N, C-alpha and C positions, 0 to 999 in steps of 0.2 A: 305514228307509234307502231312498233312491231307487235303483231298479234300473237297471242299465246296458243295458237291452234296446234293440234297434233300433226306431225309429219315424220316420215322416215326416209326422206331423200329420194334420189332418182332410182328407178327400177333398172336392173341389168337384164340383158337378154339371156336366154337359156343357153347353157353350154352346148357346143356342137359335138363334143366327144367326151368320153369318159376320162375324168381327171384322176390323177394319182391320189391315193388316200394315205400314203405313208407319211408320218410326221417327221419333221427335221429335228435333230437334236442339237443342243448347244455344244459348240466346240470351245474349249478353254485354252486360249493362247498362253504362251509362257509368260510368267509374271514380268512386268516391266517396272523398273525402279523409277518411281515418280512420286511427287508430292501433290496433295490436294489442299486447298485453302478454303476457309469459310468465306462467306460473302462479306464479312467485315473487313478482311484485309490480310494480316500477316500470315506467312507460310507456316503451317503446322502439319506435322506428319499425322495421317489419319490413324486413330487408335480405337480399339474396342471400348465402348462406353458401357460396360456391364454394370448392372445394379446388383445389390445384395440378393435380389430374388432370382438372379440368372443362374441356371444350372450350366448351360453351355452357350458360349458366344465366341466362336473361334475367330482367328484373325481374318478369315475369309479367303476366297479365291477370286482372282481377277476374271471378269467376264465382259466381253465387248458388247456394245449395243448392236443388236441385229436389226437390219433394215431391209424391208421388202418394198417393191414398187408395184403399184397396180394401175393398169390403164382402163379408163372408163370408155365404154362404147360411144360411138357418135349418136347424138340425139337428133331429133327431127329437124331442128333448126340448122345444125351443122351439116346434115346430109344435103340440105339445099344450098347453104351459103358456101360450103367448102367442096362442092361437087367437082370443081375444076382444079383443085389443089390437092397435093399429096399430104398425108399425115406428117406432122413434124417429128414423130418418133417412130422408131422401128425396134421391135422387141426380139430378142434372141433368148427365149426362156431356157433352151437346153444348155446354153453357155452362161446363163444367169447374167446377161448383159443387155444394155439398152443403148441404142444409137439415137442421138439428137441431131437432126439435120439443120445445118446452117443455111444451105441452099441446095440446089440440085446436084452439086458436085462434092460438097464437103459435109462431113458429119463428125460428131464427137461421140466416143464410146465410153460408157460408164458401167462398172460392175457392182452388182448388189448381191445380198445373201439370197434373195428370191426375186424372180421377175414373173409377175402374174399378168397374163393377157386379159383382153376384154371378155374372153369366153370362160375365164376361171370361175368355178362355182364358189358359193359362199362356204361350203364345207372345205374345199381345197384351201381357201384363204385362211380359215380358222386353224386348220391343221398345221400349216407352215408358219403362220404368224403367231398365233396365240396359244395353241395347245402346249408347246414346250414351257411357256411361262406358267400356265395353269398347273401343269404337273409339278413345277418347282414350288408353286405356292402350296400345293397339297403336301409337299415334303418339308415345309416350314420356312421357305424363303419368301421375301417380298418380291412382287412382280409388277411390271407396268406394261400395258399395251396402249399405244397412242396412234392416232391418225392425224396426218398433217398434209395439207394441200390447198390448192386454190378453191375458192367457193364454187360449188356445183360439180365437184369431181367425184362425189360419192363417199365422203368420209362417214357421214351419219348412216348411210346405207350399209357400209361395211361393218360398223360397230353396233349400231342400235336398232337395226331392222328387227321387228318382232316376229314377222313371218306367220301371222295368224291365218291368213288366207292361203299361204303357200309355205309349208314348213321347210322347204329347200332354201327359201330366201332368208332364213333366220341369221341374224348377225352374230358378232363375236360375243356380245354381252349375254345373250340367251344361251348360246352353246357353252360358254364357259361355266355358267351357273349349272347347266345340266351335268357337266362333268364333275363339278364340285359336290353337288348333292348326291351324285351316284357313288362317290368315293368316301363320303362321310357318314357317320352314324348319328342319328338324332339323339340317342341315349347318352353318348359320351362326347360328341363333338357339337360345336355350335357354329352357325354361319349367319352373319348379320351384314346389312348393307346400309350405306348412306349415299344419297344422290343429291348433288348440288351443282350450281352453275356459277361461273365467274362472269358477271355482267357489269360493264362499265367500272371495272376495278372494285366491285363489291361482291362478296361471296353470299349467294342467296340459296336457301334450302328449297329444292324442287319438290320435296315431300311435304313441306309445311310452308306455304308461300308467305305467311306472316313473319317468318324468321328470315328477314331480308337484308341483314347486315351482320354477318357472322365474322367473328374475329379469328385470325390464324394464330395458333399458339405454338411456340417453339420451346422444346425442352432445353434448358441452358446447359445440362450435363451431356446429353447424348446428341443434341442437335436435331432430334426427330421433330417433324412438323405434323400437327394434328388439327382437326376441326372439332373440338369437344362439344360445341353448341349445336352441331348439325343433328338432325333426326336420325336415329339408328334403329332399324327394324330387323328383328330376327326372322330369318327365312326358314320355313319348314318344307315347302314344296315349290315346284316350278311355277305353278299357276299364280301363287301369290307374288312371286318375283316379277312375272310378266305384268301383273296388275300394277305393281309399283313403278315399273318402267313406263307404263301407259300414263300414270298420274304425273310422273316427272316430265315426260314429253309434253303433256298438256300445259304445263306451267313454264316451259322453256320459251325464251323470246325468239321469234322468227319474223322475217320480213320478205316482201316480194321485191326482187331486184331484177335488173336486166339479165344477170347471169344465172339466177336461180329463183324460181317462184316461191320456194320455201327456204330461204337462206338463214342459217343459224346465226344469231346475233350474240351468242355467248358461248363460252367454253364449258362443256358439260363434263363432269367428273363423277364417275361411279367408283365407290370404295367398297370392296368386299373383304370383311374381316373373317378369317378362318381360325378357329381355336380347336386343336385336336389333342386328345389325351394319349400319352405314350405309356404303354404297359411293359412290364418286364425289364425295367431299366434301373431297379433299385439296388439289387445285390451287387456288392463290390464297388459301389460308387464312393468317390472320395468324400471324406468328411463324415462317414457313418461308421460306428464301431463294428468290428467283425470278430466273431469268436469261432475258432476252428474252421476258418474259411467260409463261414456263413454268417450273414447278418443276424444279430440277435432278434428274437421274436418281439421283444419290447420295442426296439427301434422300428421293426417292420410295421407294427400296429400304429405307430405315430408318425411314420414317414409320409410327407405330402406327395400326392401324385404329380407327375411331370406333364407339362403341356407345351405344345408348340403353337406360337401365335404368328400368323403371317397375314399379309395384306396384298390384295390384288387391286390395282388402280387402272381403270379403263378411262382414257381421256379422249373425248371427241372435240378436237379444237375447232373453233370457228374458222371459216375459210379466209385466207388472205385475198385482198381484192384491190384493184385500182379504181379510184373514184370515177375516172372518165369512162371506164368500161361498165361499171355496175350501175351508174346513174344515181348513186345515193345522194340524198339531199335532206336538209332539215335534221330531225332527230336521228334518222338512219345514217346520215353523214357522221354525226357524233359517235354513233355506235361503231362505224367502220374505222374511225380514227383510233378509238380505244382498242379495237381488235388488232389493228396493225401495230400499235405501240407495244402491246403485250407480246405479239409474235416476234417483233424486232428484239425485245429484251430476251426472249427465249433463244433467238439466233445468236445473240451476243454471248450468252452463256455457253452454247454449243461450240462456238468458235474458240472461246477461252479454254474450254476443256480439251478440245481437239489439239490445240497448240500448247497444252501444258502451261498455260499462263499462270503467273503468280497470284492473280486476282480473278475470281469468277463473280460477276455482278448478279448474284441471285436475288438481292434485295431491290432490284430496279423495278420489279413487278410482282404482283401477288401470284401470277401464274408460275413464274420461275421459283418462287418460294414454295409453292405447292408441289412442284416437280423436282425439288432439290434432291430427293432420295433416288429419283428415277435416272438422273444423269449425273454421273460421278459419285453416286452414293452406294448404298448396299443392296439395291433392288436389281432384279434381272429384268431388263428392258427390251421390248420388241417394238419397232416403229414401222408403220406402213405409210408410205407416201403415195398419195393418189394424184394422178395427172390426167389431163384430157388430150385427145389426138389433134385438136384444131390448131392449124398453123397461126391463127390469129392471136393465140395466147401463148406463143412460143416463149416469150420473156418470163411469164409466170411459171411455165413448165420448167424452164431452165433453173429458175430460182428454187423451185421445189426439189429438183434433182440434186442441186448443190447442197441444200440443207441436209438431205439424206446422206450424201457423201461425207459431209463433216460429222454427222452423228455417228457414222460407222467407226470413227476414230476415238470415240469416247469409251473409256474403260470404267466399269463399275467393280466394286469389291463386294461380291455376293457373300452374305453371311447367314448362318443358321443360328437361331436363338431359341433356347429352351428355358422354361421357367418352372419353378415349383408353384403348384396351385394351392396356396395356403388357404384360400377361401373355402375350397372344397374340404380341406382337412379340418378347418374350424367347424364347418357344418357337420362333418362326420363326428367330431369330438363332442359337439353340442348334443347330437342325438345319443351318443354313448353316455354322456353325463346324465341326460334326462332319463335314459333307461336305467342307469344305476340308482338314481334317486328314487324312481318309481319302484324298483326291486327292493331297495332298502325300506321304503315306506310300507310296501306290501309285507315284507318279512317282519318288520316291527309290529304291524297290525296283527299278523298271524301269531307272533310270539305273545303279544298282549292278550289276544283271545285265548291262547292256550293256558297262560298263567291264570286268567280269570276262570277258565274251565276247571283247572286243577284245584284252585282255591275253593271254588264252589263245591266241587266233589268232596274235598277233604272236610269242609265245614258240614256238609250234609252227612258224611259218615260219622263225624264226631257227635253231631246232634242225635243221630239215630242210636248210637251206642249209649249216650247218656240217657236217652229216653227208655231204652230197654233195661238199662241198669236200674233206673229209678222204679220202673214198673216191677221188676223182679224183686228188688229190695222191699217194696211196699207189700207185695204178695207174701213174701216170707214173713215179714213182721206181722201181717194180719193172721197168717196161718199159726205162727207160734203164740200170738196173743190169744187166739181162739182156743188152741190146745191148752194153754195155761189156765184160761178161765174155766174150761171144762174140767180140768184137773182139780182146781180149787173148789168148784161146785160139787164135784164128787166127794172130795174130802170133807166139805162142810156137811153134805148129806150123811156121810158115814159118821161124822162126829156127833151130829144130832141124833142119829140112831143109837150110837154108843151112850150118849147122855141119857136118852130115854131108858135104855136097857139098865144103865147104872142106877137111875132113880127107882125103876121098878124093883131092882135087886135090893136096894136099901129098904124100900117099903116091905118087901117080902121078909127080909132079915128082921126088921122091927116087929112084925106081926107073928113071926114064927121063930122066936129066939131059941126055943127048945129043939127046933128041928135042925140039928147040925148036919145030918146026912144030906138033907135037901140043899143046905148052903154049900156043902162041899161039892155037890154035883154041879151048881151054877158057876162056881169060880173057874173051872176049866173052860166053860163057854166064853167067859169074858176074856180070858187069856188068849184064846184063839182069835178073837176079834182084833186084839192089839197086834198080834202077829200079821194079820192081813193089812192093817194100817201101815205097818213098817214096810211091808213089801210094796205097797202102793207108793210110799214116799221114795223108796229106792228106785222104783221105775220112773218116777217123776224126775229124779236127779239124772238118770240116764238119758231121758228125753231132753232135759236142759243141756246136758253136755253135747248131745248130738246137734242141738240147735246152735250152740256156740261154735262147734266145729264147722257147721255149714256157713255161719256168718263169717268165720275166718277165711273160708274158701272164697266166698263172695268178695271179701275185702282184697284178697290177693288178685282176683280177676280185675277189680277196680284199679288196683295199682298198675297192673299190666296195661290196662287201657289208657291210664294216665301217661305211661311211658310212650305208648304209641302216639298220644296227643302231643307230647313234647317233641317227638321226632317230626311230626307233621308241622308243628310250629317252626322248627328249625328250617324245614324246606320252604315254608312260607316266607321266612325272613330272607332266605337266599333269593327267592323269586322277587321279593320287594326290592332287594338291592339291584337286581337286573333291571327291574322296571325303572328305578331311579337313574341308572346309567343310561338307559334308552331315553328317558325324559331329558337328561342333560344333553345328549346328542341332539334331540329335537329342539331344545332351546338354542343350541349353537346354530342349527339350520335357520331357525326363526330370526336369530340375530343377523345372519348373512342376508336373509330376505329383506329385513328392515334396512340394512346398509344399502342394498340395491335400490330399494324404494327411495331412500334419501337421495341417492345419486340421480335417480329419475326425476325427483322433484327439483333438485338443483339445476339439472340440465334444462328442464322445462322452464324454470324461472329465467335462466340465461337466454333461452330461445325467445321468451317474451320480451326481454330487454333488447335483444338484437332486432326483433321485429319492430319494436317501437322506435329504435334508432334509425332503422331503414325507412320507416314511414315518415319520420321527421326529416330524413334526407331527401324526400320528394318522390319516393318510389310509389308507384301505383300497384305493385305486385305484393299480394299476401298469399293468396292461393287462387290465382286467376287462370284463364285459359290461354289461347293462342296469343292474345295481344298483351300478355302480362310479362313481357321480358324485362330484365333488369335495365334500368336507364344507365347510359354511359356517363352520365353526369355525376354519378356517385363518387364519393371520395374513396381513395384506395384504403384508408383506414377502416371504413365501414365495410367495404368488400372483404378485406382480410378477416374482420370479425365475423362476418356471416359465413365465410368459408370455414373458419375454425369451428364455429358452432355446428355447421353441418357435419364436419368430421367427428366432433364429439358425440353428436346424436347417432351417427352411423356406428361409431365405436361402441356406444351403449347398446345399440340394437344387436350387435354381434356378441357382446358379453352376456347380456340378459336374455336375449332371444325374443324375436318378434311376437311369438305366441304368448310369452309371459307379459309383455307390454300390453297386448290386446286384452289379456285377462284382467288387467287393472282397470279397464274401462267399465267393468261391472262391480268395482269396489264400492263398499258402503260408505267409505270416506269421500266426501264431496271434493276435498282438495286433491286427493290422489286421483280421482276421476278426471278433474280438470287438467292436471299436469299430464296425465297419461294421454288424453285426447290431443293435447298440444304437441307432444312428442310424435304421435302418429301423424298429425297434420304436417309437421316438419319433414318426416320421412316421405310422406306422399308427395311433397313438392319435388322430389327427385324421381325422374322417370324410371331409374333402375330399380327403385323400391316398390313401384306401384303394383307390378304383377305379384310380388311376394305378399303384399298386404292383402290383395284380393284373394289369393289362394289360401291365406291363413284365416279368412273370414272377417277381415277388417272392414270391408264395405258393409256387410250385414250389421256389424257392431256399430258403425257410424250411423247408419240409418236407424237402428234401434235407439241410439242416443237422441237423435233428432225427433223421434216419435215420443219418447218417454220423458226426456229431461225438461225441466222448467228453468234451468239456469241459462241466462243469456250468453254467458261466455262459452259454455259447452256447445250451445246451439250454433254460435258464430263460428267457432273453430271447426266443429264437425261439418258444417256447411262448406267451409273453405277446403277441408280435406276431400269432401265429395266432389267439389269443383275440380280439383287437381286430378282425381281418379277419373272423372268424366271426360278428360281430354283424350282418353283412349277409346276407340270405337267399340271394342269388345266390352269394356267396362260400362259404356253408355247403355248397351242393351241389358246388362245386369242391373243397372240402376232402375231402368224402366220395369224390368221383370219383378223387382222387389218393391214395386209401388213407390219408387223414389220420387217421381214427379209430383205425386199427391202430397207427400210429406214436405217437399220443398214449397209447394203452393200454400200449404197450411202455415208453414213457418214464415213465408213472405207476408201472409195476411196478419199474423200475430205480432211480428217484430216491428219495433220502432227505431232500433239502433241502426244508423246508416252503415256501419261496418258489417253487421249481420245481413242487412239487405244486399250489400255489395257482394258478399260471398254467395248468397242464394241466387242472385241475378247472374253471377258468373257461372254457377253450375248449370242453370237453365240455358244460358247462352251457349255453353258447350254442347248440350243436348240438342239445341236447335240446328247444329251443323251436321246432323246425321240424317241422310235422305230417308232411311227406312223407318225413322221414328216420327215423321212429320204428322201423320194422321193421329196416332195415339197420343203424341205430345199435346196436340190441340184438344183432343177429346177429354183428356184428364186435367184440363185447365192450365196448362203450362203457359200459353200465350197470354191469357187473362191475368195470370199471376205476374208475368213479366210486366204487362202494362200497368198493373196495380201498384207496382213499386215506384212509379214515377211520382207518386204523392210525396215521397221523401224530399225530392228536389236536390239532393246532394249530387255534385258533378260526377263522383266516382260511380255512384249507383246508376245515374243516367247513362254513363259511358257503357256499362255492362248491359243495360237494357237495349241501348242502340246496337251493341255488338250482336246480341241475340236476335234482334229483328233483322239485321243484315245477313246473318247466317241463315235464318229461316227463309228470307226472300231469295237468297242465292240458291238454296235447295229447290225452292218452288220454280225458279227460273230454269234450272237444269231439268227438272221434271217436265216442264212445259215444252222445252226444246226436244226432249226425247219422246214426246207424245203421251206421257203418262198423266198429265194434268191439263184438262181442257176448260175447267171452270175458273171462276173469279178467285183471286188470292184469298187465302184464309185470314191473312193479316187485315185485309180490307173488311172482310166479313166480321171480324172481331173488333172493328173500330179503331185500328191502329193508325190509319192514314192521317187523320187530323193532327195527331201528335207528331207524326213523322214530318209533315209539312211545317208545323210550327217550329220544330227544332232543326230544320234543314240548314239554317244559317246560324247555328249556335256558336257562341264565342269560344267554347271549349273545342279544341281541335279534334280530340278522339271522338267526341259525340258527333261533331259535324261530319267527320270522315265516314263513320259507319252509316249515318243517316243518308249521306250522298250515295253511298254504294247501294243501300236498300232501295232508294228511289230508282236508281238505274236498273236494278234487277227486277223491280216491280213493273217498270215501263217496258221491259222486253217481252212481256206477255200482252198481246193486243187486247185481250178481254178486259184488262185493268184500265185501259186508256180512258174510257168514259168517266169512271169514278175519279181518276187522277185529274182529269180536266175540271170536273165539278168541284173538287176540293182545292184546286189551285196548285196542284203538284207540277203542272206543266210549266208554270213560271219558274219554279225552283229548278226544274231540269234545264231550262234555258239559261238560268243564272249559272248553274254548275258547268254547262258546256262552255261558258265564257270566262268565268272568274275562278274556277276551282284551282287551288294551288298545286294539286297533283295532276300531272299530265295524263296518267293512265285513266283516272276517273273522268277527267275532262273529255278525253277521246271516246270513252264508253258512253258518256251522255250524248255526245254528238251522234255517234253511231246509232244509238237507240232512237233519238228524235228523227233521224233520217229514215230509219227502217219502218217507222210506224205510220201507216196511212192516216189514221185518225189525228195524230199529233200534227202531221203535215197539213191536213185540211184545216185544223184549228189555227195553226200559225199563218196559213195563207189568208184565212178569213180576217185575222187580226193584223195582217200585213207586217208580220214579224219575221225577220230572217234569222235562221238558226246559226 
């Protein structure tokens, strides 16, 4: 079995002289009238397959495939074996020619676009082979750089050398990414990569080894080929890209052959997707209204930005080899057959394109399907063929040269494609709508506050006026009443006085009848008193008239105040009408919100129905981690239904807004909360939505639900969404930072539903695969919670538990190999070994496979050997090395048993052969 160890090919000697650094430019030959056909058959003229989103997709310009040849220096073996023989090739770099010797007298001359000697530096190779392609990619064209040649001639060194020890040795992949990152802006552009290998006619993800059988998808309209299931990672800096290359190389298959100690056994393909925003291209574009020579301001505000999408494909082909020379046997022989078959299919396609054949057999191999755009398509392609100097391999060298010569005859139709970025426009419009809604709500609130303030002020003024009026009126009444009573009292006193005077006068008249003079003298006195009384009455009437006049004046003032009150009431009525209008608008907004809620509930219900149908179809994936990929055995009807549901949920997310959906998680209505968490969980199942959910605070909301909710459905779905988010390394650290493992452990202890336990186990299993979280994961009870869930006994739960244990054991094994872990396994300390041994031969294949991997990883650390022998794990390792259905696990078990002195001693004592 080929080991998955890291390697970068054969080292080249340092250049003996300064190489030229000027880069070659592509020459565009005159267009040649020719037709291309699809792999299916009939001859069809190549046409532009523009979609409605395309802004520019011109007819393209022809561009020939450029081919450079590179000669590898002699290695130590060839220096000894070929010391008495001349090299089979002679390079003429100044003429861009190569001579292939038949014998000492005859030779054949071939011409290439570039001829690179054994002393050519990596920088020189990059500038003449790949830099023109990279520059085209940055301008919006697709590009391909590929290496072809016999095994051991330096293809991987040319393309994939990381150059960590010597930066001058960096290969094309590293240098190309440096140029791309230097020419793009993180704020407006995006660069993402996917890295996979074609091994034994299966496409396997090098960044996610569990994704080991990826389908190739072909667009029926445009004919473009893509790998949608491959892991796509956005690149922000050079260091992260180099780390991804290191991870991918560690998972690539390699083997030791007679021709190369680290021979690649698979074709490695690196895809770099570049998306660039183009500014200043809107005014005067076709299809937009123009007023007086300028685009209207309304159209400008709603016009989507233009983006250019291009793709750089770097292909490191496995080397062609002859079985009698490489010494391949067993599984390595099968690998060599597969490699040679795919390269043969590629050669047939190149021949058909070079000869303008009516049929190009692209579908004969997955390799030719993947490279369909590179040869005879719309990409700008540069090929470097690598050869060796040894005369012993003259046949392979001749075959490689002829491949390059035929490739130079292939014409591609290079195209530039620009598109409208409607997603960016939607995000911008959503922000604008939210801003307008918030402004409207703020203005409405300010208006209501102002109305209330005016109303309160008017009411206060009216009350104050009424109070003053009543006080003034009461004071006047009391004053006039007092004056009246005083007047009456005075009159009564005068009347009593007059009565007394009258009585005294009568008595005096009666006693002095004869005294007429005296009587005549008293009559004038009485008459004077009556005159005084009349004067008093007159004064009283004048006072009363004055009081009545004052009262009339007060009444006129009251009437005036009432008119002011009526005017204030009219203003209040107007304000009330405005309030009613604003309330009506508010009701309309609430109705729209209710409609959106109903759509959310409906889509959540449809999502539940789809999930149940998928579960009945035999799928183990709800919200699981790396091992939860969709089964190929599902029917097409269920798959279409699931895809349609995902599209509906994505459309709802764009219409409603992710922030609004997350806010419904805190709704007081339990049904709304349940449906909202289900929609969030469905969105979290798509990797493209995970970063948005975390940035919007979705992870914190899900953990809060897990902490506070008592509803089993909410806890199950929330745990599943957390499991999906925990597939990302950054999100794993956020889960741990927010006390997520403690919440998951508590949920695992309380739950009895197998589906809830499966979700929780899946989330913890994903966290177990992070090397940096091992110590904290165990300290916060993650391992014990994982082992506690085996009480359920459900196969799906046990499969997730076994996966978590395998991930944890793998991280421990890696740490022990790096010298970071010298003690006994934490799994053994927590008592997991008996359960592992008991289930090592479980009937369920997923459980058995993970347990077998866990045993192999535990056995790689010699400190664990004693405990494993005591618990009987040694017998299971022996069984795995003999009977395991997967050859890679079987070989790993054999390697582990052979490398352990304690295991070997125990096997010798028991006289058992491994």
